[in-house]
C-alpha positions in Angstrom: -2.9 -31.5 -30.0 0.7 -30.2 -30.2 2.0 -33.5 -28.8 0.0 -35.3 -31.5 1.5 -33.1 -34.3 5.0 -33.8 -33.0 4.4 -37.5 -33.1 3.1 -37.2 -36.6 6.1 -35.2 -37.6 8.5 -37.8 -36.1 6.6 -40.7 -37.8 6.7 -38.9 -41.1 10.5 -38.2 -40.7 11.2 -41.8 -39.8 9.2 -43.0 -42.8 10.9 -40.6 -45.2 14.4 -41.6 -44.0 13.5 -45.3 -44.0 12.2 -45.1 -47.6 15.3 -43.2 -48.6 17.5 -46.1 -47.3 15.3 -48.6 -49.1 15.5 -46.7 -52.4 19.2 -46.3 -52.0 19.6 -50.0 -51.4 17.5 -50.9 -54.4 19.4 -48.5 -56.6 22.7 -50.2 -55.7 21.5 -53.8 -55.6 23.3 -54.5 -58.9 22.6 -57.0 -61.7 23.6 -60.5 -62.5 25.8 -61.1 -65.6 26.9 -64.3 -67.2 29.3 -65.3 -69.9 29.1 -68.9 -71.1 31.7 -70.3 -73.6 32.0 -73.6 -75.4 35.5 -73.5 -76.9 35.3 -76.4 -79.3 33.5 -77.8 -82.3 32.8 -81.1 -84.1 30.6 -84.0 -83.1 33.4 -85.6 -81.0 33.3 -82.6 -78.7 29.5 -82.7 -78.3 29.9 -82.5 -74.5 31.3 -79.0 -74.4 28.3 -77.4 -76.1 26.0 -79.6 -74.0 27.6 -78.3 -70.8 27.1 -74.7 -71.9 23.5 -75.2 -73.0 22.8 -76.8 -69.6 24.4 -73.9 -67.8 22.2 -71.5 -69.8 19.1 -73.4 -68.7 20.2 -73.2 -65.0 20.7 -69.4 -65.2 17.6 -68.8 -67.3 15.4 -70.8 -64.9 16.8 -68.9 -62.0 15.8 -65.6 -63.3 18.9 -64.1 -65.0 17.4 -62.3 -68.1 18.7 -63.2 -71.6 20.0 -59.6 -72.1 22.4 -60.3 -69.2 23.6 -63.7 -70.5 26.2 -63.9 -73.3 26.7 -67.3 -75.0 29.6 -68.1 -77.3 29.2 -71.5 -79.0 30.2 -72.8 -82.4 26.7 -74.2 -82.8 27.5 -77.1 -85.0 25.9 -79.9 -82.8 22.1 -79.3 -82.7 21.7 -79.6 -86.4 24.8 -81.7 -87.2 24.3 -84.4 -89.8 25.2 -87.0 -87.1 22.4 -85.8 -84.8 19.4 -88.2 -85.2 17.1 -85.6 -83.4 17.8 -82.3 -85.1 17.5 -79.3 -82.7 18.2 -81.4 -79.7 21.2 -81.5 -77.4 21.3 -83.5 -74.2 23.8 -83.4 -71.3 23.1 -87.0 -70.0 21.7 -90.2 -71.4 17.9 -89.9 -71.4 18.1 -86.2 -70.3 16.0 -83.3 -71.5 16.8 -81.1 -74.5 19.1 -78.4 -73.1 19.4 -76.6 -76.5 15.8 -75.3 -76.5 15.7 -71.5 -76.1 19.4 -71.0 -75.7 20.6 -67.6 -76.9 23.4 -67.8 -79.3 25.2 -64.5 -79.3 28.4 -65.5 -81.0 28.8 -68.6 -83.2 31.2 -70.2 -85.7 34.2 -68.1 -86.5 33.1 -65.4 -84.0 34.1 -67.8 -81.1 37.7 -66.5 -80.6 39.8 -65.6 -77.5 40.1 -62.0 -78.8 36.3 -61.6 -78.9 35.9 -63.4 -75.5 38.2 -60.8 -73.9 36.4 -57.9 -75.5 33.0 -59.2 -74.3 34.3 -59.9 -70.8 35.7 -56.4 -70.5 32.5 -54.8 -71.8 34.0 -53.3 -75.0 30.7 -52.6 -76.8 32.2 -50.5 -79.5 34.5 -53.3 -80.6 31.7 -55.9 -80.8 28.9 -53.9 -82.6 29.6 -55.5 -85.9 29.7 -59.1 -84.6 26.9 -61.5 -83.5 24.4 -59.9 -81.2 26.8 -57.2 -80.1 26.2 -58.1 -76.5 28.9 -57.7 -73.9 29.2 -58.0 -70.1 28.1 -54.4 -69.6 28.6 -54.6 -65.8 29.3 -52.0 -63.2 30.6 -51.7 -59.6 27.5 -53.1 -58.0 27.2 -56.2 -60.3 28.0 -59.8 -59.9 29.6 -61.6 -62.9 29.6 -65.4 -63.6 31.9 -66.9 -66.2 31.8 -70.5 -67.3 34.1 -72.1 -69.9 34.0 -75.7 -71.2 36.6 -77.0 -73.6 40.2 -78.4 -74.1 43.2 -76.9 -72.4 46.9 -77.2 -71.7 49.3 -75.6 -69.2 48.6 -71.9 -69.2 45.9 -71.9 -71.9 42.4 -72.9 -72.9 41.6 -73.6 -76.6 39.0 -72.0 -78.9 37.9 -73.2 -82.3 40.2 -70.4 -83.6 43.2 -69.7 -81.4 44.0 -70.0 -77.7 43.2 -67.9 -74.6 46.4 -67.6 -72.6 46.3 -67.5 -68.8 48.2 -64.2 -68.5 45.8 -62.5 -71.0 42.8 -63.7 -69.0 44.2 -62.5 -65.7 45.2 -59.1 -67.3 41.5 -58.8 -68.3 40.4 -59.6 -64.7 42.8 -56.9 -63.4 41.4 -54.4 -66.0 37.9 -55.2 -64.8 38.8 -54.8 -61.2 40.7 -51.5 -61.8 37.7 -50.1 -63.8 35.1 -51.2 -61.3 33.4 -53.7 -63.7 32.1 -55.9 -60.9 31.4 -56.2 -57.2 32.2 -59.9 -57.2 33.1 -62.3 -60.0 33.1 -66.1 -60.2 34.8 -68.4 -62.7 34.1 -72.1 -63.3 36.5 -73.6 -65.9 36.2 -77.1 -67.4 39.4 -78.1 -69.3 42.5 -80.2 -68.9 45.2 -78.4 -66.8 42.5 -75.8 -66.0 44.1 -74.9 -62.6 46.9 -73.3 -64.6 44.7 -70.5 -65.7 44.7 -69.1 -62.1 47.5 -70.8 -60.1 50.0 -68.1 -59.0 48.2 -65.6 -61.2 44.8 -64.7 -59.5 45.1 -62.5 -56.4 43.2 -63.3 -53.2 42.0 -59.8 -52.5 40.1 -58.5 -55.6 36.8 -60.2 -55.1 37.3 -62.8 -57.8 36.8 -66.5 -57.0 37.4 -69.4 -59.3 37.0 -73.2 -59.3 38.5 -75.5 -61.9 38.0 -79.1 -63.1 41.6 -80.0 -62.4 45.0 -79.1 -61.1 47.5 -77.2 -63.3 48.9 -80.5 -64.5 46.2 -83.1 -64.9 43.4 -84.0 -67.3 39.7 -83.3 -66.8 37.3 -86.1 -67.7 34.4 -86.7 -70.1 31.4 -88.8 -69.1 28.0 -90.1 -70.2 28.7 -92.0 -73.4 25.6 -92.3 -75.5 25.5 -95.5 -77.7 23.0 -94.0 -80.0 24.8 -90.7 -80.5 28.2 -92.3 -80.3 29.8 -89.5 -78.3 30.2 -88.3 -74.8 27.4 -86.0 -73.5 29.1 -84.3 -70.6 32.2 -83.6 -68.5 32.5 -84.8 -64.9 33.2 -81.5 -63.1 30.6 -79.7 -65.3 27.8 -82.2 -64.8 28.5 -82.3 -61.1 28.0 -78.6 -60.6 25.2 -78.4 -63.1 23.2 -81.3 -61.7 23.8 -80.0 -58.1 22.4 -76.6 -59.2 19.4 -78.3 -60.7 18.5 -80.1 -57.5 19.6 -77.5 -54.9 18.0 -74.4 -53.4 20.3 -71.7 -54.7 19.0 -69.4 -52.0 20.5 -71.6 -49.3 23.5 -73.5 -50.8 26.8 -71.5 -50.9 29.7 -71.3 -53.3 31.8 -73.2 -50.7 29.1 -75.9 -50.2 28.9 -76.5 -54.0 32.6 -76.6 -54.3 32.9 -79.3 -51.6 30.1 -81.3 -53.2 31.6 -81.1 -56.7 35.1 -81.9 -55.4 33.8 -84.9 -53.5 31.8 -86.3 -56.4 34.5 -85.5 -59.0 36.7 -88.5 -58.2 38.5 -88.5 -61.5 40.4 -85.2 -61.2 41.2 -82.9 -58.3 38.8 -79.9 -58.4 40.6 -76.7 -57.3 39.6 -73.3 -56.1 41.6 -70.0 -56.4 41.4 -66.3 -55.7 39.4 -64.5 -53.1 37.8 -66.8 -50.5 36.3 -64.0 -48.5 32.8 -64.4 -50.1 32.8 -68.2 -50.7 30.0 -68.5 -48.0 27.7 -66.4 -50.1 24.7 -68.2 -51.6 24.7 -69.4 -55.2 21.7 -67.2 -55.9 24.0 -64.3 -55.9 25.8 -65.6 -59.0 23.5 -68.2 -60.7 20.3 -66.4 -59.9 17.4 -67.6 -57.8 13.8 -68.5 -58.6 10.9 -66.4 -57.2 9.6 -69.6 -55.7 11.6 -72.6 -54.5 10.5 -75.5 -56.5 11.9 -78.8 -57.9 13.7 -78.3 -61.2 12.0 -79.6 -64.3 15.3 -80.6 -65.8 16.1 -82.7 -62.8 12.7 -84.3 -62.9 13.1 -85.3 -66.5 16.6 -86.5 -66.0 15.5 -88.9 -63.3 13.7 -91.0 -65.9 17.0 -92.7 -66.7 20.1 -92.8 -64.5 23.0 -93.2 -67.0 26.2 -95.2 -66.3 29.0 -93.0 -65.1 31.8 -93.9 -67.4 34.5 -91.3 -67.1 37.4 -91.1 -69.5 40.3 -88.6 -69.6 39.5 -85.9 -72.0 42.5 -86.5 -74.3 41.5 -90.1 -74.7 38.0 -89.4 -75.8 38.6 -89.9 -79.6 40.1 -93.4 -78.9 37.3 -94.2 -76.4 34.6 -93.3 -79.0 36.2 -95.5 -81.6 36.5 -98.4 -79.1 32.8 -98.0 -78.3 32.0 -98.0 -82.0 34.0 -101.1 -82.6 32.3 -102.9 -79.7 28.9 -102.0 -81.2 29.7 -102.6 -84.8 27.8 -105.6 -86.4 29.3 -106.3 -89.8 33.0 -107.1 -90.6 33.4 -104.3 -93.1 32.3 -101.6 -90.6 34.6 -103.1 -88.0 37.6 -103.0 -90.4 36.9 -99.3 -91.1 36.8 -98.5 -87.4 40.0 -100.5 -86.7 41.7 -98.5 -89.5 40.6 -95.2 -87.9 41.8 -96.4 -84.5 45.1 -97.4 -85.9 45.5 -94.0 -87.6 44.6 -92.2 -84.4 47.2 -94.2 -82.4 49.9 -93.6 -85.1 49.2 -89.9 -85.1 49.6 -89.7 -81.4 52.9 -91.5 -81.5 54.0 -89.1 -84.3 53.1 -86.1 -82.1 55.0 -87.5 -79.2 58.1 -88.2 -81.3 57.9 -84.8 -83.0 57.9 -83.0 -79.6 60.8 -85.1 -78.4 62.8 -84.2 -81.5 62.0 -80.5 -80.9 63.3 -80.8 -77.3 66.4 -82.5 -78.5 67.1 -79.9 -81.1 66.5 -77.0 -78.8 68.2 -78.3 -75.6 71.9 -78.0 -74.8 72.4 -81.4 -73.2 70.7 -84.7 -72.3 69.9 -83.5 -68.8 68.0 -80.5 -70.1 66.2 -82.8 -72.6 65.1 -85.0 -69.7 64.0 -82.0 -67.6 61.8 -80.4 -70.3 60.1 -83.7 -71.1 59.6 -85.0 -67.6 58.9 -81.8 -65.6 55.4 -80.5 -65.0 55.0 -77.2 -66.7 54.5 -73.9 -64.8 54.3 -71.2 -67.5 55.7 -67.8 -66.6 57.4 -66.5 -69.8 54.3 -66.1 -71.8 56.0 -64.0 -74.5 58.3 -67.0 -75.4 55.5 -69.5 -74.8 53.1 -67.8 -77.2 55.7 -67.5 -80.0 56.6 -71.2 -79.6 53.0 -72.3 -79.7 52.4 -70.2 -82.8 55.3 -71.8 -84.6 54.3 -75.3 -83.4 50.7 -74.8 -84.7 52.0 -73.4 -88.0 54.6 -75.9 -88.9 53.7 -79.0 -86.9 50.2 -79.7 -85.6 47.2 -77.3 -85.6 45.3 -77.9 -82.3 41.9 -77.7 -84.0 42.7 -80.7 -86.1 45.1 -82.5 -83.8 43.7 -81.9 -80.3 46.1 -84.5 -78.8 49.0 -82.1 -79.6 47.7 -79.9 -76.7 48.9 -82.7 -74.4 52.5 -82.0 -75.3 52.9 -78.2 -75.5 54.0 -78.3 -71.9 57.5 -79.1 -73.4 57.5 -75.8 -75.2 56.7 -74.0 -71.9 59.5 -75.9 -70.1 62.0 -74.9 -72.8 61.0 -71.3 -72.2 61.3 -71.7 -68.5 64.8 -73.2 -69.1 65.7 -69.8 -70.7 66.2 -71.4 -74.1 66.0 -68.4 -76.5 62.7 -68.4 -78.3 64.5 -68.2 -81.6 66.3 -71.4 -80.8 62.9 -73.1 -80.0 61.2 -71.9 -83.2 64.3 -72.9 -85.3 64.0 -76.4 -83.7 60.3 -76.5 -84.6 60.9 -75.6 -88.2 63.8 -77.9 -88.5 61.8 -80.9 -87.2 58.5 -80.1 -88.9 59.7 -78.4 -92.0 57.2 -76.0 -93.7 54.1 -78.3 -93.8 51.4 -77.7 -91.2 
């Protein structure tokens, strides 16, 4: 009898300790958080909001609750006057409606780099009066996923209002690390020169992993032109990771495996990875969520109805490509003439931007060799104080990026002038001299 009581006591003790370990593990399991950002507006940039809406569907389907997903989108596409099916956004020709059910936490003029950084850092008190007020309210046991789709340039990604500079993004990442705002964090960035947001800036030992659509000095690519909608529906890097996530078992596929797949299938630009590789063999479920039951994705099934032509074009050339498609499909001479006029205006504006930037380089540089260097050299921004001031002057007096997206292709010259140690006052004087006082 005494022996039986001892066995019961041992069994009870084992069960008590074991349950304690389980409860402790559950208590520290952590949450999934996601921040999705479409950093553009207008019908010609349809694809960026389509990418973000598709990403929301992936996360939502895989169990990440809406209260843990923050979406920043200008939201001018679904009910745009050019949309023949109001309330619908698709991410590939013949694809499903990815707009349905998407939470829209911050829209229109609330989509700014300043608010993005506040949301990412979890600054609730600063966001209470805007949009949904939601932020990434993460802690030391949580996983955070951040996805951004838009235009970019060396050391920056664009927003409808303003630019997010690479140093400011990495300062926010360091703040989050110092304040234990995550256990692990993953960034996916779709933009031209997107590698410059992390190259030489993101440490390899703070549990932050990033992949980008391109190197620090090349374009990303748009794809899936829709003849009916007359715009591109997706971006190559983005649709590759999104469609892979639709068709894969996220409980099995790892970050590294997805990176290799996306890099192989994105044959238009060179997909990059940065940061901490110590957890790249963890499964995608840890960052994109995972369904209770492994089943084939409804989005994938619907998208199989039509396999669209894969017609990639460099992102900066999208406005010209759209006009060329319109011209090809136009029926009457009057419409063709109007499109030709628009195409001619676009080309003339691009030449004007190129000439303006060259004149700025000539005014700011000390000699012909320096002019040649700042125009021909690939940009590696380091002096962000100078770079920001130069960009602000360029936008104010020359070309606003929101109206003249092509101007982003040439701000590398401003960065190069800064890296040549040309005083910022000399650069801004050159800008005002060349462009005058008209924006």
